[in-house]
C-alpha positions as CSV (number, residue, x, y, z in Angstrom):
1,M,-41.3,-24.5,-45.7
2,A,-42.3,-27.2,-48.2
3,Q,-42.0,-26.7,-51.9
4,V,-44.9,-27.7,-54.1
5,L,-43.9,-29.5,-57.3
6,E,-46.2,-30.3,-60.2
7,F,-46.0,-33.7,-61.8
8,K,-47.2,-33.8,-65.4
9,L,-48.4,-36.8,-67.4
10,P,-45.1,-38.1,-68.9
11,D,-44.3,-39.2,-72.4
12,L,-45.2,-42.9,-72.4
13,G,-43.2,-43.7,-75.5
14,E,-44.0,-44.9,-79.0
15,G,-45.6,-41.7,-80.1
16,L,-48.5,-41.9,-77.6
17,T,-49.9,-38.4,-77.1
18,E,-52.7,-39.0,-74.6
19,A,-54.0,-41.4,-71.9
20,E,-57.2,-41.9,-70.0
21,I,-57.2,-41.9,-66.2
22,V,-58.6,-45.3,-65.1
23,R,-58.0,-45.3,-61.4
24,W,-56.3,-43.0,-58.9
25,L,-54.0,-44.9,-56.5
26,V,-53.6,-41.9,-54.1
27,E,-55.8,-39.2,-52.7
28,V,-55.1,-35.6,-51.6
29,G,-53.4,-35.8,-48.2
30,D,-51.6,-39.1,-48.9
31,V,-47.9,-39.3,-48.3
32,V,-46.1,-40.8,-51.4
33,A,-42.6,-42.0,-51.9
34,V,-40.3,-41.5,-54.8
35,D,-41.3,-43.8,-57.7
36,Q,-44.5,-44.9,-56.0
37,P,-47.4,-45.5,-58.5
38,V,-50.0,-42.8,-58.1
39,V,-52.4,-43.3,-61.0
40,E,-53.3,-46.1,-63.5
41,V,-53.9,-44.9,-67.0
42,E,-54.9,-46.6,-70.2
43,T,-53.1,-45.7,-73.4
44,A,-53.8,-46.9,-76.9
45,K,-51.4,-49.7,-76.2
46,A,-51.7,-50.8,-72.5
47,M,-52.7,-50.2,-69.0
48,V,-49.8,-48.4,-67.2
49,E,-49.2,-47.5,-63.6
50,V,-47.5,-44.1,-63.6
51,P,-45.0,-43.5,-60.7
52,C,-44.4,-40.1,-59.2
53,P,-40.7,-38.9,-59.3
54,Y,-41.2,-36.9,-56.1
55,G,-41.7,-37.9,-52.5
56,G,-44.0,-35.9,-50.3
57,V,-47.6,-35.1,-49.6
58,V,-50.2,-35.0,-52.4
59,T,-51.8,-31.6,-52.4
60,A,-53.9,-31.8,-55.6
61,R,-55.1,-34.1,-58.3
62,F,-56.1,-33.1,-61.8
63,G,-58.6,-35.1,-63.7
64,E,-61.4,-37.4,-62.7
65,E,-61.4,-41.2,-63.5
66,G,-62.5,-41.6,-67.1
67,T,-60.9,-38.3,-68.2
68,E,-58.5,-38.3,-71.2
69,L,-55.5,-36.1,-70.7
70,P,-52.8,-35.1,-73.2
71,V,-49.1,-35.8,-72.5
72,G,-47.6,-32.9,-70.6
73,S,-50.8,-31.9,-68.7
74,P,-50.7,-31.7,-64.9
75,L,-51.5,-35.0,-63.1
76,L,-50.9,-33.9,-59.4
77,T,-48.9,-31.7,-57.2
78,V,-46.7,-32.9,-54.3
79,A,-45.4,-30.9,-51.4
80,V,-41.7,-31.8,-50.8
81,G,-38.8,-30.3,-49.0
82,G,-38.0,-29.8,-45.3
83,D,-39.1,-33.0,-43.6
84,A,-41.2,-34.2,-46.5
85,P,-40.3,-37.9,-47.3
86,A,-38.3,-38.0,-50.5
87,S,-35.6,-40.5,-51.3
88,G,-32.1,-39.2,-52.1
89,G,-32.8,-35.6,-50.9
90,A,-35.7,-33.4,-50.0
91,D,-36.2,-31.8,-53.3
92,E,-34.8,-34.5,-55.6
93,G,-36.9,-36.8,-57.8
94,S,-35.9,-40.1,-59.5
95,G,-36.4,-38.9,-63.0
96,N,-38.2,-42.2,-63.8
97,V,-41.8,-42.1,-64.8
98,L,-42.8,-45.7,-65.7
99,V,-42.9,-48.7,-63.4
100,G,-40.0,-51.1,-64.0
101,Y,-38.0,-48.6,-66.2
102,G,-34.7,-48.2,-64.4
103,T,-35.7,-47.2,-60.9
104,G,-33.3,-48.7,-58.4
105,A,-34.2,-47.1,-55.1
106,P,-36.6,-49.1,-52.9
107,P,-39.6,-46.8,-52.2
108,A,-40.8,-46.3,-48.7
109,R,-44.4,-47.3,-47.9
110,R,-47.1,-44.7,-47.9
111,R,-49.7,-44.1,-45.4
112,R,-52.7,-41.9,-45.7
113,V,-52.7,-38.6,-43.7
114,R,-56.1,-37.3,-42.9
115,T,-56.1,-34.0,-40.9
116,S,-59.4,-32.8,-42.2
117,P,-61.5,-33.1,-45.4
118,V,-59.8,-30.7,-47.8
119,A,-60.5,-29.8,-51.4
120,P,-57.7,-30.1,-54.0
121,V,-55.6,-26.9,-54.0
122,R,-53.6,-25.4,-56.8
123,P,-49.8,-25.2,-56.4
124,A,-50.0,-21.5,-55.2
125,D,-52.1,-22.6,-52.3
126,G,-50.5,-25.9,-51.4
127,A,-47.7,-25.0,-48.9
128,L,-47.8,-26.9,-45.7
129,S,-48.2,-25.1,-42.4
130,N,-45.6,-25.2,-39.7
131,G,-45.9,-28.2,-37.5
132,G,-47.7,-30.1,-40.2
133,S,-44.8,-31.8,-41.9
134,P,-45.5,-35.1,-43.5
135,A,-42.7,-36.8,-41.5
136,A,-44.7,-36.1,-38.3
137,H,-47.5,-38.2,-39.6
138,R,-45.9,-41.3,-41.0
139,G,-43.9,-44.3,-40.0
140,V,-42.3,-46.1,-43.0
141,D,-40.0,-49.0,-43.5
142,G,-37.8,-48.6,-46.6
143,T,-36.2,-52.0,-46.5
144,S,-36.0,-54.1,-49.6
145,G,-38.3,-57.1,-50.0
146,P,-36.8,-60.6,-49.6
147,L,-37.6,-61.6,-53.2
148,G,-35.3,-59.0,-54.8
149,T,-38.1,-56.9,-56.3
150,G,-36.6,-53.6,-55.1
151,R,-39.9,-52.7,-53.3
152,G,-40.1,-52.3,-49.6
153,A,-41.5,-55.2,-47.6
154,G,-42.3,-53.2,-44.4
155,V,-45.8,-52.0,-43.3
156,D,-46.6,-48.6,-41.9
157,T,-46.8,-48.2,-38.2
158,A,-50.0,-46.5,-37.3
159,A,-50.3,-43.3,-35.4
160,P,-51.9,-43.7,-31.9
161,G,-55.5,-44.6,-32.1
162,R,-55.4,-45.5,-35.8
163,A,-55.2,-48.8,-37.6
164,P,-52.3,-49.5,-40.0
165,V,-53.1,-48.7,-43.6
166,P,-52.5,-51.5,-46.1
167,E,-49.6,-51.0,-48.5
168,R,-50.0,-51.0,-52.2
169,T,-47.8,-52.3,-55.0
170,G,-47.5,-52.1,-58.8
171,A,-49.0,-54.3,-61.4
172,H,-46.1,-56.7,-61.3
173,G,-45.2,-56.3,-57.7
174,L,-46.1,-58.1,-54.5
175,T,-49.2,-58.6,-52.5
176,D,-50.4,-55.9,-50.1
177,A,-50.5,-56.1,-46.4
178,R,-54.1,-57.3,-46.3
179,E,-52.9,-60.6,-47.8
180,R,-50.4,-61.3,-45.2
181,G,-52.9,-63.3,-43.3
182,S,-54.3,-63.0,-39.7
183,A,-52.3,-62.9,-36.6
184,G,-52.0,-66.7,-36.7
185,A,-50.5,-66.8,-40.2
186,R,-47.6,-69.2,-40.6
187,T,-45.3,-66.9,-42.4
188,T,-44.7,-63.2,-43.0
189,G,-43.4,-61.1,-45.9
190,P,-44.6,-60.5,-49.5
191,V,-46.0,-63.0,-51.9
192,P,-45.1,-63.0,-55.7
193,V,-48.3,-62.3,-57.6
194,I,-48.6,-61.3,-61.2
195,S,-51.3,-58.5,-61.0
196,P,-53.6,-56.6,-58.7
197,L,-56.6,-58.4,-60.2
198,V,-55.2,-61.8,-59.0
199,R,-54.8,-60.3,-55.5
200,R,-58.3,-58.9,-55.6
201,I,-59.9,-62.2,-56.6
202,A,-58.1,-64.0,-53.8
203,R,-59.0,-61.4,-51.3
204,E,-62.7,-61.2,-52.2
205,N,-63.0,-65.0,-52.0
206,G,-61.1,-65.3,-48.7
207,L,-58.1,-67.2,-50.2
208,D,-54.7,-67.1,-48.5
209,L,-52.1,-66.7,-51.2
210,R,-49.4,-68.1,-49.0
211,E,-50.9,-71.5,-49.3
212,L,-50.6,-71.5,-53.1
213,T,-47.7,-72.6,-55.3
214,G,-47.4,-70.4,-58.3
215,S,-47.1,-72.0,-61.8
216,G,-45.5,-68.9,-63.3
217,P,-41.7,-68.2,-63.7
218,D,-39.9,-68.3,-60.3
219,G,-43.1,-69.4,-58.5
220,L,-45.2,-66.4,-59.7
221,I,-48.8,-66.8,-58.8
222,L,-51.1,-66.5,-61.8
223,R,-54.8,-66.0,-62.1
224,A,-55.2,-69.6,-63.2
225,D,-53.6,-70.7,-59.9
226,V,-56.1,-68.7,-57.9
227,E,-59.1,-70.0,-59.9
228,H,-57.9,-73.6,-59.6
229,A,-57.6,-73.2,-55.8
230,L,-61.1,-71.8,-55.6
231,R,-62.5,-74.6,-57.7
232,S,-60.7,-77.1,-55.5
233,A,-62.1,-75.5,-52.4
234,D,-65.8,-75.6,-53.2
235,G,-66.2,-77.1,-56.7
236,T,-67.2,-73.8,-58.2
237,V,-65.7,-71.0,-60.3
238,P,-65.7,-67.4,-59.1
239,Q,-68.6,-65.5,-60.6
240,A,-67.9,-63.6,-63.8
241,E,-68.6,-60.3,-62.2
242,T,-66.0,-61.0,-59.5
243,L,-63.4,-61.8,-62.1
244,A,-64.1,-58.9,-64.4
245,V,-61.3,-56.4,-64.8
246,P,-62.2,-53.1,-63.2
247,R,-63.1,-50.6,-65.9
248,T,-64.4,-47.1,-65.9
249,P,-68.1,-47.3,-66.9
250,V,-68.7,-46.3,-70.4
251,T,-72.2,-45.4,-71.6
252,V,-72.9,-46.8,-75.0
253,P,-76.2,-46.1,-76.7
254,T,-78.3,-49.2,-77.1
255,P,-78.8,-49.8,-80.8
256,T,-82.4,-50.2,-82.0
257,L,-83.7,-51.4,-85.3
258,G,-83.3,-48.7,-87.9
259,A,-81.1,-46.5,-85.7
260,D,-77.5,-45.5,-86.5
261,T,-74.9,-45.9,-83.8
262,R,-71.6,-44.0,-83.7
263,V,-68.6,-45.6,-81.9
264,P,-65.6,-43.3,-81.4
265,L,-62.4,-44.5,-82.9
266,R,-60.2,-43.8,-79.9
267,G,-58.0,-45.6,-77.4
268,I,-56.8,-49.0,-78.5
269,R,-59.5,-49.3,-81.3
270,G,-58.3,-46.0,-82.8
271,A,-54.6,-47.0,-82.6
272,V,-55.3,-50.3,-84.3
273,A,-57.3,-48.5,-87.0
274,D,-54.5,-46.0,-87.7
275,K,-51.8,-48.7,-87.7
276,L,-53.7,-51.0,-90.1
277,S,-54.5,-48.2,-92.4
278,R,-50.9,-47.2,-92.5
279,S,-49.9,-50.8,-93.2
280,R,-52.3,-51.0,-96.2
281,H,-51.2,-47.6,-97.5
282,E,-47.4,-48.2,-97.3
283,I,-46.8,-51.9,-97.7
284,P,-47.4,-53.7,-101.0
285,D,-48.3,-57.0,-99.4
286,A,-49.0,-60.4,-100.9
287,T,-50.2,-63.7,-99.3
288,C,-49.3,-67.3,-100.0
289,W,-50.7,-70.3,-98.2
290,V,-50.4,-74.1,-97.9
291,D,-52.1,-77.0,-96.1
292,A,-50.0,-79.1,-93.8
293,D,-50.5,-82.3,-91.9
294,A,-49.9,-81.4,-88.2
295,T,-50.5,-84.9,-86.8
296,E,-46.8,-85.6,-86.1
297,L,-46.4,-82.2,-84.5
298,L,-49.2,-82.8,-82.1
299,A,-47.8,-86.2,-81.3
300,A,-44.4,-84.7,-80.6
301,R,-45.9,-82.2,-78.3
302,A,-47.8,-84.9,-76.4
303,A,-44.6,-86.9,-76.0
304,M,-42.7,-83.9,-74.7
305,N,-45.4,-83.2,-72.1
306,A,-45.6,-86.8,-71.1
307,A,-41.9,-86.8,-70.3
308,G,-42.5,-84.5,-67.3
309,G,-41.5,-80.9,-66.5
310,P,-43.3,-77.7,-67.5
311,K,-45.9,-78.1,-70.3
312,I,-44.9,-77.1,-73.8
313,S,-47.6,-75.1,-75.7
314,L,-48.3,-75.6,-79.3
315,L,-47.8,-71.9,-79.9
316,A,-44.3,-72.3,-78.5
317,L,-43.5,-75.0,-81.0
318,L,-44.8,-72.9,-83.8
319,A,-42.7,-70.0,-82.6
320,R,-39.6,-72.2,-82.5
321,I,-40.3,-73.2,-86.1
322,C,-40.7,-69.6,-87.1
323,T,-37.4,-68.5,-85.6
324,A,-35.6,-71.4,-87.4
325,A,-37.3,-70.4,-90.7
326,L,-36.3,-66.8,-90.2
327,A,-32.7,-67.9,-89.7
328,R,-32.9,-69.5,-93.2
329,H,-34.8,-66.6,-94.7
330,P,-33.7,-63.4,-92.9
331,E,-35.3,-61.2,-95.6
332,L,-38.6,-61.7,-93.8
333,N,-37.2,-60.5,-90.5
334,S,-36.6,-56.9,-91.7
335,T,-38.1,-53.5,-92.1
336,V,-38.1,-50.9,-94.8
337,D,-36.5,-47.5,-94.2
338,T,-38.5,-45.5,-96.8
339,E,-36.5,-42.2,-96.3
340,A,-33.2,-43.9,-96.9
341,R,-34.7,-46.3,-99.4
342,E,-33.0,-49.2,-97.6
343,I,-34.1,-52.7,-96.4
344,V,-32.9,-53.1,-92.8
345,R,-32.4,-56.8,-92.0
346,L,-32.6,-57.2,-88.3
347,G,-30.1,-59.3,-86.3
348,H,-32.6,-60.4,-83.6
349,V,-36.1,-61.8,-83.6
350,H,-38.6,-60.1,-81.3
351,L,-41.6,-62.3,-82.0
352,G,-45.1,-60.8,-81.6
353,F,-48.2,-62.9,-81.3
354,A,-51.8,-61.7,-81.7
355,A,-54.0,-61.9,-78.6
356,Q,-57.7,-61.0,-78.5
357,T,-58.6,-59.3,-75.2
358,E,-61.6,-57.4,-73.8
359,R,-59.9,-54.2,-74.8
360,G,-59.4,-55.4,-78.4
361,L,-56.6,-57.0,-80.3
362,V,-53.1,-56.6,-78.9
363,V,-49.7,-58.0,-80.0
364,P,-47.4,-58.7,-77.1
365,V,-43.8,-59.3,-78.0
366,V,-41.4,-62.1,-76.9
367,R,-38.0,-60.6,-76.8
368,D,-35.1,-62.4,-78.4
369,A,-37.3,-65.4,-79.3
370,H,-34.5,-66.8,-81.4
371,T,-32.4,-67.5,-78.3
372,R,-35.2,-69.3,-76.4
373,D,-36.1,-73.0,-76.3
374,A,-39.6,-74.3,-76.3
375,Q,-39.9,-74.3,-72.5
376,S,-38.8,-70.7,-72.2
377,L,-41.1,-69.7,-75.0
378,S,-44.1,-71.4,-73.3
379,A,-43.4,-69.6,-70.1
380,E,-43.1,-66.2,-71.8
381,F,-46.3,-66.8,-73.8
382,A,-48.1,-67.7,-70.6
383,R,-46.8,-64.6,-68.8
384,L,-47.7,-62.2,-71.6
385,T,-51.1,-63.8,-72.2
386,E,-52.0,-63.4,-68.5
387,A,-50.9,-59.8,-68.6
388,A,-53.0,-59.2,-71.7
389,R,-56.1,-60.7,-70.0
390,T,-55.6,-58.6,-66.9
391,G,-54.7,-55.4,-68.8
392,T,-51.3,-55.1,-67.2
393,L,-49.1,-55.2,-70.4
394,T,-46.6,-52.3,-70.5
395,P,-45.8,-50.3,-73.6
396,G,-42.5,-52.2,-73.6
397,D,-44.4,-55.5,-73.9
398,L,-46.2,-54.3,-76.9
399,T,-43.5,-52.6,-79.0
400,G,-40.4,-53.5,-80.9
401,G,-41.7,-56.7,-82.7
402,T,-39.9,-57.8,-85.9
403,F,-42.2,-60.7,-87.0
404,T,-45.7,-61.7,-85.9
405,L,-47.3,-65.1,-85.4
406,N,-51.1,-64.9,-85.7
407,N,-53.1,-68.0,-84.4
408,Y,-56.5,-67.1,-85.8
409,G,-57.4,-70.8,-85.5
410,V,-58.7,-70.1,-82.0
411,F,-61.7,-68.4,-83.7
412,G,-62.6,-71.6,-85.5
413,V,-61.5,-70.5,-88.9
414,D,-59.3,-72.2,-91.4
415,G,-57.6,-69.3,-93.2
416,S,-57.1,-65.6,-93.4
417,T,-55.1,-62.9,-95.2
418,P,-53.8,-60.9,-92.2
419,I,-52.6,-57.3,-92.5
420,I,-48.9,-56.9,-91.7
421,N,-48.1,-55.4,-88.3
422,H,-46.3,-52.2,-89.5
423,P,-43.3,-51.7,-89.7
424,E,-42.6,-55.4,-89.9
425,A,-42.2,-57.2,-93.2
426,A,-44.2,-60.4,-92.7
427,M,-46.8,-62.3,-90.6
428,L,-47.4,-66.0,-90.3
429,G,-51.1,-67.0,-89.9
430,V,-52.2,-70.4,-88.4
431,G,-55.7,-71.7,-88.9
432,R,-57.5,-74.3,-86.8
433,I,-56.2,-77.8,-86.7
434,V,-59.0,-80.1,-87.7
435,A,-59.4,-83.8,-88.8
436,K,-59.6,-84.1,-92.6
437,P,-59.2,-86.7,-95.2
438,W,-55.5,-86.7,-96.3
439,V,-53.3,-88.9,-98.4
440,H,-50.7,-90.3,-96.0
441,R,-48.0,-92.7,-97.3
442,G,-50.1,-93.4,-100.4
443,E,-53.3,-94.2,-98.6
444,L,-56.3,-92.1,-97.7
445,A,-56.4,-91.4,-93.9
446,V,-57.9,-89.1,-91.4
447,R,-55.2,-86.6,-90.4
448,Q,-55.0,-83.4,-88.3
449,V,-54.6,-80.7,-91.0
450,V,-53.8,-77.0,-90.6
451,Q,-53.7,-74.2,-93.1
452,L,-50.7,-71.9,-92.9
453,S,-50.6,-68.5,-94.6
454,L,-47.8,-66.0,-95.0
455,T,-48.5,-62.3,-95.7
456,F,-45.2,-60.5,-96.7
457,D,-43.9,-57.2,-97.9
458,H,-43.2,-57.6,-101.5
459,R,-40.5,-54.9,-101.3
460,V,-38.2,-57.1,-99.1
461,C,-38.4,-60.3,-101.2
462,D,-40.1,-62.0,-104.1
463,G,-42.5,-65.0,-104.0
464,G,-39.7,-67.5,-104.2
465,T,-38.3,-66.4,-100.8
466,A,-41.8,-66.3,-99.2
467,G,-42.6,-69.7,-100.7
468,G,-39.4,-71.1,-99.4
469,F,-40.1,-69.8,-95.9
470,L,-43.6,-71.1,-95.8
471,R,-42.6,-74.5,-97.2
472,Y,-39.9,-74.9,-94.5
473,V,-42.5,-74.1,-91.8
474,A,-44.9,-76.7,-93.3
475,D,-42.1,-79.3,-93.5
476,C,-41.4,-78.8,-89.8
477,V,-45.0,-79.0,-88.9
478,E,-45.4,-82.3,-90.9
479,Q,-42.0,-83.7,-89.8
480,P,-40.8,-82.1,-86.5
481,A,-37.5,-84.0,-86.9
482,V,-36.6,-81.5,-89.7
483,L,-36.3,-78.8,-87.0
484,L,-33.5,-80.7,-85.4
485,R,-31.2,-79.7,-88.2
486,S,-31.3,-76.1,-87.0
487,L,-30.8,-76.8,-83.3
């Protein structure tokens, strides 16, 4: 007799108390494996695929797409035990609830079991009848994929008279079986792809991902690679509606002249509002700024990229300058423990950078930025930016920052007084780089000028330290050779 277990919406970390169901990845009657993603939810920080810690047959789902659920409320029930497919024991779960957080067992592939149309049942009604064990309806291959992802590379074998069901993977996993090509495909096995959106764009446009060379780390295929291949094929770009990230439709009243419109402060917009309000309430901030001649920095970047190898981004060079400046002025890489009345100077630099997305402003974090060179920083910025665009950033990608770099110049503005990303102690803002008259070597010339601003927590340092930090950054921008002293 199978045992029906209830899987509740887990604690997604960082004080998150609720999440919205964006898309169910399984249906009632599906066979799921331990740690297989079963639902995609949107928190105030990121889109997250939630894996089920049990293996068995889904007997009920709770909540429609678009429903907001509190942490701890039921998500689904799974019938396990007996012959039900669970890794490591019939009634055992992995204990892991987030994709990529410590699970080591390669999950078996699922296939959909359809005995008859059934309505979701509550746990008390969900026992499987004799002779209806899930093992009798599935054929799985639990082998590990050849790229070392820990996900199985096999495809279900279909029951007599039924076609095989394509396999699914997580947001950072491999392509599904539909992208393995036709019977005449040259190779078999999974393809490294950054997100489901990239796979969908390729699939809807009839593009074989095996023919692409990924530009991401370790050959990872990015959205830009797929779009480039489609442009090369027919000289066009996929339509905007094809590239749009799937979202649950939201009905927003159409504003008319003289009518008031109320927009709920929830989700990521609500989280940003709360955090910025807390920053303004707790942190006595101050801002200083300076104009800098960025002509030599742009020339240095052009020379680096002309030398061959992976392209170096301007943001990566600015990040490298920031980490060098923080090594000279560690007061700004700190946080304030208000309860202990202590300033905690941090021994590592986890560099956040502001990114505007369709969901709003997010701040992905580059871990241990002080240990990375410009090439490594460029690759990590590209990975996190792509994940931000496709909505696949994890809570871990968005938390733990110690200092933020804010390039608001992309909006065509020169300056700003940014609000500190609580509980950090400072943020460097970078305006647009624009040609301006400038006195260079005693003569008036047209140079590429940028305004740099530093907003800092006045509790951790005084203006002298903040000014010293900003002046060092400006010196490195104007004369990149200054940076060599810290390498």
